[in-house]
MIMAR-422098 format. One record per residue (C-alpha): residue in one letter; x, y, z. Coordinates in pm, whole numbers, padded with zeros to 5 digits, always signed. Layout:
AXYZ/...
end
This chain:
M+00883-00835-02715/P+00689-01074-02944/G+00739-01389-02737/F+00595-01234-02425/H+00287-01092-02596/R+00147-01433-02685/F+00139-01560-02329/A-00189-01557-02137/S-00193-01488-01764/Y-00332-01739-01519/A-00612-01496-01446/S-00734-01520-01805/Y-00810-01891-01772/A-01163-01801-01671/S-01263-01705-02023/H-01148-02040-02164/T-01273-02295-01908/R-01623-02393-01804/L-01785-02647-01566/P-02141-02700-01434/H-02222-02452-01160/V-02131-02571-00811/A-02059-02329-00528/A-02032-02349-00154/H-02342-02240+00036/A-02166-01955+00218/S-02018-01820-00105/A-02357-01832-00269/C-02511-01627+00013/A-02250-01356-00029/A-02296-01368-00404/A-02672-01328-00373/L-02631-01003-00184/L-02403-00867-00455/M-02637-00976-00733/A-02919-00780-00574/T-02724-00466-00662/L-02664-00575-01019/G-03025-00614-01125/T-03061-00788-01459/A-02690-00792-01541/Y-02652-01156-01438/A-02949-01266-01643/Q-02767-01146-01954/A-02460-01369-01888/S-02417-01718-02032/P-02483-01989-01773/A-02177-02195-01688/A-02385-02513-01703/E-02409-02489-02081/A-02033-02508-02131/K-01785-02792-02183/A-01582-02946-01901/E-01239-02971-02062/V-00950-02750-01956/E-00829-02494-02210/L-00537-02292-02079/G-00305-02028-02216/A+00073-02048-02180/V+00251-02003-01849/N+00312-01639-01757/V+00406-01549-01403/S+00653-01288-01524/G+00806-01077-01253/D+00553-01114-00977/W+00180-01095-01006/L+00182-00755-00838/G+00471-00598-01022/T+00440-00680-01391/G+00192-00775-01654/L-00123-00892-01474/D-00314-00566-01461/N-00645-00739-01536/S-00599-01025-01289/A-00795-00845-01020/K-01105-00963-01208/T-01060-01329-01111/F-00813-01301-00825/P-00910-01533-00535/G-00913-01265-00267/A-01002-00905-00193/R-00799-00690-00431/T-00825-00335-00565/V-00618-00185-00847/V-00624+00195-00880/K-00502+00327-01218/K-00329+00655-01294/A-00644+00801-01452/Q-00844+00726-01136/I-00572+00887-00922/E-00584+01205-01130/E-00963+01217-01127/S-00967+01189-00747/G-00784+01520-00705/A-00541+01350-00465/S-00228+01545-00376/S-00067+01258-00182/I-00056+00879-00166/G-00266+00889+00151/D-00545+01075-00032/V-00564+00788-00283/M-00554+00511-00024/R-00853+00656+00167/R-01074+00557-00128/I-00987+00185-00117/P-01221-00047+00078/G-01071-00176+00401/V-00787+00078+00398/Q-00750+00384+00620/A-00482+00654+00600/T-00401+00767+00953/D-00214+01077+01065/N-00127+01003+01430/S+00250+01019+01375/G+00505+01297+01411/T+00523+01324+01032/A+00146+01349+00984/G+00052+01532+00667/S+00410+01535+00537/A+00559+01377+00228/I+00825+01173+00408/S+00617+00893+00564/L+00336+00655+00471/N+00067+00584+00731/I-00168+00311+00608/G-00378+00074+00821/V-00566-00222+00672/R-00865-00388+00839/G-00815-00238+01181/L-00437-00275+01201/T-00230+00017+01320/G-00160+00269+01046/R+00129+00455+01210/Y+00411+00411+00954/T+00234+00111+00789/P+00411-00163+00991/R+00168-00451+00924/S+00161-00460+00542/T+00420-00567+00287/V+00469-00252+00079/L+00645-00287-00256/L+00767-00052-00528/D+00768-00236-00861/G+00766-00560-00663/I+01071-00460-00453/P+01033-00404-00075/M+00998-00033+00003/A+01093-00044+00371/V+01452+00051+00452/A+01479-00284+00634/P+01180-00512+00552/Y+01250-00744+00846/G+01430-00524+01098/Q+01238-00199+01051/P+00927-00235+00832/Q+00787+00099+00952/L+00766+00351+00667/S+00870+00660+00861/F+01067+00714+00539/A+00869+00611+00228/P+01049+00675-00104/V+00743+00705-00327/S+00579+01005-00495/L+00250+01049-00674/F+00341+01162-01026/N+00570+00861-01091/I+00295+00609-01008/E+00119+00415-01284/S-00104+00211-01053/I-00154+00107-00691/D-00235-00260-00634/V-00377-00345-00291/V-00421-00714-00207/R-00590-00726+00132/S-00564-01106+00150/G-00452-01393-00071/G-00089-01297-00130/A+00076-01433+00182/V+00276-01722+00031/R+00506-01527-00198/Y+00537-01198-00013/G+00637-01115+00340/P+00716-01107+00615/Q+00478-00830+00730/N+00169-00922+00528/V-00106-00959+00789/G-00229-00627+00649/G-00200-00751+00292/V+00038-00660+00012/I+00051-00312-00143/N+00245-00264-00466/F+00314+00077-00617/K+00389+00034-00986/T+00589+00309-01156/R+00514+00430-01508/A+00591+00172-01774/I+00848+00180-02053/P+00672+00238-02388/S+00615-00076-02596/T+00615+00102-02933/S+00890+00282-03123/G+00922+00658-03121/L+00962+00901-02836/S+00696+00933-02566/A+00715+01235-02339/D+00490+01437-02112/A+00513+01691-01833/T+00275+01785-01551/V+00269+02087-01323/R+00022+02132-01038/E-00023+02426-00802/N-00197+02363-00468/I-00328+02661-00270/Y-00487+02626+00075/T-00753+02886+00153/A-00677+02864+00527/G-00336+02851+00691/G-00167+03031+00402/G+00008+02729+00251/A+00088+02664-00116/N+00310+02418-00300/T+00395+02309-00652/Q+00420+01952-00777/Y+00612+01855-01090/G+00619+01545-01305/A+00803+01448-01623/F+00832+01132-01834/L+01052+01045-02130/G+01057+00698-02285/T+01114+00498-02601/Q+01132+00146-02741/M+01423+00110-02984/D+01429-00126-03281/N+01729-00310-03133/G+01514-00435-02844/L+01622-00177-02586/G+01349+00014-02403/L+01419+00314-02179/A+01217+00545-01956/L+01319+00840-01742/L+01078+00941-01465/Y+01081+01245-01240/S+00841+01361-00971/G+00903+01649-00733/M+00743+01895-00496/V+00844+02222-00332/G+00654+02459-00104/R+00458+02418+00219/D+00144+02250+00340/W-00145+02401+00538/R+00045+02438+00867/K+00286+02726+00926/G+00646+02604+00900/S+00551+02288+00708/D+00793+02343+00419/E+00879+02040+00207/R+01109+01944-00078/V+01088+01617-00272/N+01293+01479-00564/D+01215+01136-00707/V+01399+01025-01023/A+01430+00682-01185/L+01579+00536-01502/K+01407+00214-01615/W+01533-00014-01889/R+01466-00349-02051/Y+01633-00541-02330/D+01492-00829-02533/I+01779-01073-02572/S+01556-01301-02780/P+01181-01351-02830/S+01178-01554-02507/Q+01445-01386-02293/Q+01451-01042-02138/V+01664-00846-01893/Y+01530-00539-01717/G+01609-00307-01432/K+01584+00032-01267/I+01818+00283-01107/S+01646+00528-00870/Y+01722+00813-00635/Y+01488+00981-00387/D+01542+01260-00139/V+01309+01457+00086/K+01317+01713+00363/S+01000+01785+00555/K+00941+02026+00842/T+00686+01885+01087/P+00485+02127+01305/G+00369+01870+01566/G+00060+01853+01787/L-00129+02134+01960/S-00304+02160+02293/V-00678+02231+02292/A-00616+02597+02376/Q-00354+02636+02104/Y-00579+02465+01849/N-00875+02687+01934/A-00657+02998+01903/D-00506+02895+01567/P-00520+02533+01441/F-00260+02611+01173/Q+00012+02747+01402/N+00348+02579+01457/T+00491+02557+01808/R+00792+02354+01689/P+00946+02556+01403/D+01281+02373+01417/D+01150+02014+01394/Y+01216+01832+01069/W+01272+01493+00907/S+01489+01421+00603/G+01615+01124+00409/N+01751+00989+00083/R+01767+00655-00092/T+01964+00515-00384/G+01830+00193-00534/L+01922-00057-00802/D+01728-00362-00917/F+01791-00609-01198/G+01593-00899-01341/Y+01626-01178-01597/L+01320-01355-01739/N+01326-01665-01959/T+01004-01815-02096/I+01169-02146-02166/S+00857-02290-02325/E+00481-02254-02307/T+00490-02472-01994/Q+00807-02345-01824/E+00931-02010-01702/F+01231-01899-01499/E+01301-01559-01347/I+01558-01414-01111/R+01544-01070-00953/T+01797-00892-00735/F+01800-00554-00566/Y+02019-00331-00353/N+01933-00005-00184/Q+02112+00232+00048/S+01899+00457+00267/Y+01951+00735+00518/R+01689+00906+00728/Q+01712+01136+01026/S+01492+01343+01251/T+01560+01651+01461/L+01287+01705+01719/V+01252+01934+02020/N+01158+01747+02338/A+00835+01811+02530/T+01002+02060+02768/G+01153+02264+02486/L+01494+02254+02652/S+01677+02013+02422/T+01671+01869+02071/T+01699+01497+01990/H+01879+01387+01673/Q+01822+01038+01533/P+02020+00964+01215/R+01995+00610+01077/N+02171+00432+00790/Y+02058+00116+00609/E+02183-00118+00338/T+01958-00391+00205/F+02035-00660-00054/G+01796-00920-00189/I+01787-01190-00453/E+01494-01409-00560/P+01494-01685-00824/R+01173-01867-00911/F+01068-02139-01152/T+00723-02236-01278/Q+00631-02567-01441/R+00289-02655-01585/L+00172-03010-01531/F-00143-03197-01638/F-00318-03468-01435/G-00634-03593-01599/P-00879-03300-01639/S-00673-03066-01418/A-00382-02835-01495/H-00122-02722-01240/D+00117-02429-01247/V+00366-02522-00977/T+00597-02241-00871/V+00896-02284-00642/G+01098-01986-00526/Y+01363-01872-00284/R+01425-01524-00146/Y+01731-01407+00043/V+01742-01066+00210/H+02037-00924+00401/E+01998-00605+00603/R+02261-00398+00775/G+02199-00073+00956/D+02291+00153+01241/D+02069+00382+01444/N+02217+00667+01641/Q+02088+00918+01891/W+02218+01222+02076/T+02066+01535+02227/T+02163+01901+02209/T+02097+02125+02509/L+01955+02443+02359/A+02079+02675+02634/T+02444+02568+02599/G+02460+02410+02253/R+02638+02108+02399/N+02582+01761+02259/S+02544+01448+02468/A+02735+01129+02395/T+02609+00942+02089/Q+02430+00613+02147/T+02476+00374+01854/F+02331+00032+01779/N+02441-00182+01483/N+02178-00414+01337/Y+02215-00722+01116/T+01949-00949+00967/S+01976-01243+00728/A+01648-01390+00608/N+01587-01694+00388/A+01239-01766+00257/F+01140-02077+00059/Y+00796-02100-00098/I+00594-02327-00319/D+00241-02297-00452/D+00029-02489-00698/R-00223-02296-00903/M-00470-02565-01004/A-00738-02530-01271/W-01018-02786-01298/G-01304-02667-01515/N-01421-02344-01358/W-01257-02413-01022/R-00928-02254-00917/L-00743-02382-00610/T-00403-02259-00493/P-00250-02423-00186/G+00088-02287-00085/L+00352-02280+00184/R+00626-02032+00273/Y+00897-02113+00526/E+01104-01833+00678/F+01446-01863+00846/I+01545-01531+01004/N+01857-01451+01206/S+01878-01105+01364/Q+02119-00938+01601/R+02159-00594+01755/V+02486-00474+01904/D+02526-00188+02150/N+02830-00006+02015/A+02927+00136+02358/T+02907-00181+02569/G+02937-00455+02308/N+02620-00619+02439/T+02461-00832+02169/F+02090-00920+02144/R+02001-01210+01913/S+01683-01365+01777/D+01623-01660+01545/N+01271-01675+01402/N+01170-01977+01194/K+00811-02020+01086/A+00606-02226+00840/L+00321-02024+00685/P+00057-02220+00493/S-00227-02068+00292/V-00494-02174+00046/N-00706-01979-00205/L-01020-02113-00373/S-01232-01952-00643/Y-01515-02052-00872/L-01552-01872-01205/V-01926-01877-01256/N-01896-01709-01593/S-01674-01453-01766/A-01792-01178-01530/W-01865-01344-01196/T-01609-01489-00950/I-01673-01637-00605/F-01371-01680-00377/A-01254-01783-00033/D-00910-01798+00122/Y-00714-01868+00437/S-00365-01739+00510/T-00115-01717+00792/S+00122-01430+00839/F+00381-01326+01091/G+00608-01042+01188/P+00958-01115+01321/V+01111-00944+01622/Q+01232-00604+01501/N+01561-00425+01565/T+01443-00189+01837/Q+01258-00473+02013/L+01562-00699+02044/N+01694-00507+02346/S+01398-00635+02548/M+01480-01002+02497/S+01598-01207+02794/A+01552-01554+02943/A+01247-01422+03128/N+01114-01237+02821/P+01184-01449+02510/L+01004-01253+02239/E+00831-01464+01976/P+00730-01348+01628/E+00379-01213+01586/L+00130-01447+01421/A-00199-01379+01243/R-00461-01596+01074/T-00696-01447+00815/Y-01017-01596+00673/E-01200-01438+00382/I-01501-01506+00162/G-01630-01288-00118/T-01759-01239-00468/R-01678-01009-00757/W-01858-00906-01076/T-01679-00730-01363/D-01818-00651-01707/N-01823-00354-01942/R-02062-00152-01724/W-02067-00306-01377/K-01781-00355-01134/A-01883-00479-00790/E-01726-00666-00501/L-01843-00789-00162/T-01603-00942+00092/A-01639-01062+00451/F-01323-01118+00654/K-01210-01236+00995/M-00858-01201+01130/K-00712-01330+01455/F-00389-01149+01540/D-00220-01320+01833/N+00112-01273+02007/Q+00149-00907+01912/I+00461-00737+02042/L+00367-00423+02231/Q+00558-00175+02443/I+00483-00194+02815/P+00310+00138+02899/G+00535+00380+03087/S+00856+00183+03030/N+01163+00400+02966/P+01378+00287+02795/P+01107+00098+02605/V+01043-00263+02704/F+00848-00491+02468/Q+00653-00808+02546/N+00427-01054+02365/I+00114-00923+02534/G-00117-00811+02254/A-00400-00998+02084/T-00675-00852+01865/N-00966-00987+01663/H-01070-00815+01342/D-01379-00879+01133/G-01587-00682+00890/V-01742-00635+00549/E-01610-00448+00245/A-01834-00356-00048/A-01772-00161-00367/V-01978-00092-00678/D-01906+00103-00997/Y-02152+00158-01284/T-02102+00322-01624/F-02418+00416-01814/D-02462+00279-02163/R-02362+00497-02458/D-02717+00484-02589/S-02862+00593-02255/V-02985+00943-02186/L-02720+00943-01909/R-02436+00841-02141/G-02102+00972-02022/L-02194+00927-01655/N-02011+00693-01418/V-02111+00652-01053/Y-01931+00460-00780/A-01944+00387-00409/N-01768+00179-00150/F-01839+00103+00212/T-01638-00071+00485/F-01736-00187+00831/T-01444-00297+01049/R-01469-00420+01406/A-01120-00444+01556/I-01134-00551+01920/Q-00860-00592+02181/K-00850-00939+02336/S-00576-00903+02599/G-00517-00718+02922/S-00740-00480+03116/T-00880-00322+02797/A-01003-00647+02643/G-01330-00598+02456/L-01258-00235+02356/D-01178-00098+02009/V-00820-00072+01889/P-00711+00293+01879/F-00699+00512+01570/Y-00932+00307+01355/S-01283+00398+01238/R-01550+00132+01230/F-01723+00290+00929/T-01575+00444+00614/D-01732+00518+00276/T-01669+00688-00056/L-01929+00814-00304/G-01862+00974-00639/A-01971+01051-00993/R-01784+01128-01313/Y-01948+01289-01616/A-01780+01328-01956/I-01924+01545-02231/G-01723+01659-02531/R-01383+01780-02416/W-01502+01829-02059/T-01497+01585-01768/F-01650+01669-01430/N-01594+01481-01104/V-01761+01505-00764/S-01676+01280-00470/T-01699+01254-00094/T-01516+01046+00166/H-01621+00981+00525/Q-01483+00812+00834/S-01651+00764+01170/S-01503+00857+01507/Q-01195+00692+01657/Y-01037+00643+01997/A-00684+00760+02070/D-00591+00507+02340/L-00640+00145+02441/A-00882+00246+02717/N-01114+00416+02462/T-01114+00740+02664/E-01399+00972+02561/A-01301+01295+02743/E-01028+01506+02587/S-00711+01592+02777/A-00603+01954+02793/D-00286+01886+02593/G-00495+01734+02312/S-00309+01403+02316/N-00602+01187+02427/G-00978+01169+02386/K-01222+01060+02119/V-01143+01180+01766/P-01459+01302+01586/G-01552+01158+01249/F-01579+01376+00942/R-01686+01393+00578/V-01523+01601+00305/W-01636+01681-00051/N-01424+01736-00363/L-01500+01886-00705/Q-01299+01879-01027/A-01326+01986-01391/N-01093+01874-01671/Y-01070+02020-02022/K-00879+01861-02312/L-00718+02135-02520/P-00833+02126-02885/F-00521+02285-03031/Y-00263+02063-02864/K-00237+01685-02886/N-00252+01504-02553/A-00285+01815-02339/D-00539+01907-02074/V-00600+02149-01790/T-00762+02054-01458/V-00903+02278-01188/G-01027+02139-00859/L-01155+02213-00514/N-01082+01970-00230/N-01271+01993+00101/V-01526+02216-00068/F-01703+02324+00251/D-01376+02380+00439/K-01464+02117+00699/R-01238+02157+01001/F-01130+01817+01132/Y-00835+01681+01324/T-00660+01373+01453/R-00419+01326+01742/N-00046+01274+01738/V+00078+01029+02002/D+00453+01089+01958/G+00666+01309+02183/N+00510+01613+02013/A+00158+01495+02097/G-00164+01690+02051/R-00431+01781+01798/M-00327+01779+01430/V-00556+01976+01201/G-00653+01815+00871/A-00621+01975+00530/P-00853+02277+00484/R-01014+02379+00155/M-00760+02352-00127/V-00779+02503-00476/Y-00556+02348-00738/V-00474+02397-01105/Q-00293+02133-01307/G-00158+02134-01660/H-00058+01816-01842/F+00119+01830-02179/G+00227+01540-02399/F+00493+01561-02665/
end
């Protein structure tokens, strides 16, 4: 819509404002290390000292949220560690799952120590040493809407309604987004953005088919994707998205079926007003083979000793938004969403004598209005945003067992859960010359209760918390940004933890404090970032070992610090190496326990060292990609046990490196069509992790995979 196109994002202020160079000593030290990798690139940039000191700003544009809409280029000057992965990068990586993509992002690890490891139903992402099992410590969004079935009461993504072919980009903010998004944002904010509605008239359509074949284990599956969209002359834009998968993975009895469909729309009421929304449906069924003992793994790492175990789920979602750019200094937006989710698991117990069924139902409603006003005070400009978010969750979790010998079912245990959460936030994005400062505060009011359906016992918790943060950046020139930030984050008491509350055990919300300093360079050829971070995570709620039924206490504290570095270089078109792009990233994370008898030891299931190296070469209609990812060893328990147990559930997990190759050819006789062939885990490296659920043991990683993909535009 014409009115929206003229607005400049806050991130673009850098190219219009200049001030003599001043930077904090610590920031300068970090910047110097980055500049050593950039050679003469900085010398070619215009010094900030030569520029004027007045403020020149574009119009207000905070449309949607800065993760969900419109600010794709804001990662360049964002005051915090942030990585945006585009659809083209996802395709070039050869990834067959979201986890494959996330492994390439600095500071992020995809872990597989859950009962759904390797399956399409869950998402297991850990950031900066935080547990990755079902991604409980990060705020995960889909088009800016919370993805968790219950963002406050059950943030764990044991059911994650997202699929690869519908994704336009993945935006990972590892720090700096705590004010507007929560509650579980100690591990940052991750936003999956679905494919956009076309902005031009005419019909846009494409289809993708990919066949994955594993050379060990005998597995094969097919992935499908389709897109159909248009922008009509009357102001209505539409897009229909579909992504699906059918087949099995590398383990025997690992059959999966996925359907992910969405209808997106927007309508330009006037040049300054727009309504938009999405209707979506997702369903999945995934059979999960479970862990193996050492003897079973050595005999056949791809076997399945639990052929009847499976998870399934479905979700129907609706979201709606209204955006009004009242003037070049004012903007109002309101968003609302509703989703209904169901997920269940059927798992054989450790003895093999009974099966446990755990169906769960959820309904979540949310609404969020926000208003932004630009103000000027002397040489400074301020974009002040105030917002309010209300989320209501209702759900029930049920459990019963079936005795296999008799087929009899036990009585059903049911808990009903209710959460009402109110969040108020305000931040002020200040611009003064080349400086950017954003102080902010979010205040959460959360009321939760859990009712035992059989006894009527009610467990209640009220969590109220003020969460301040501040981001600071200095825009040295159009390519170079130095930043630092501080944020506080917390996690409320969750549904399944409420049972443990009593006068003697009054659970308090988890609290974390994150400090970060870094620098980023982005121009036509170089992209580089260096970030140092420190995080103090106090008051963690952990299950008391050996308690059955589970009992939770505020007994956990961990300290996390480390360094993340990334560099990407594209050779000049006039170079003898034109067409070549090379990239690398490296992360060191030290996550240490600070409480109890294991204080001073590493947190489990997190590697201290990870890295990615790769190269892309384009010549004519051909594009070739080679890449490798690596992670160092991990521990499987709090005690950092080195020796492996016979059942495979404990012991050190070896590190590993895998290599991938890919070739893409653009068809000359068909517009917007290409064929890709690839080889993942080229050398068929055999690696594994450990599952710590009731079906514990070794879990073999993906063996060599050959894939062929065809993409056709219409």
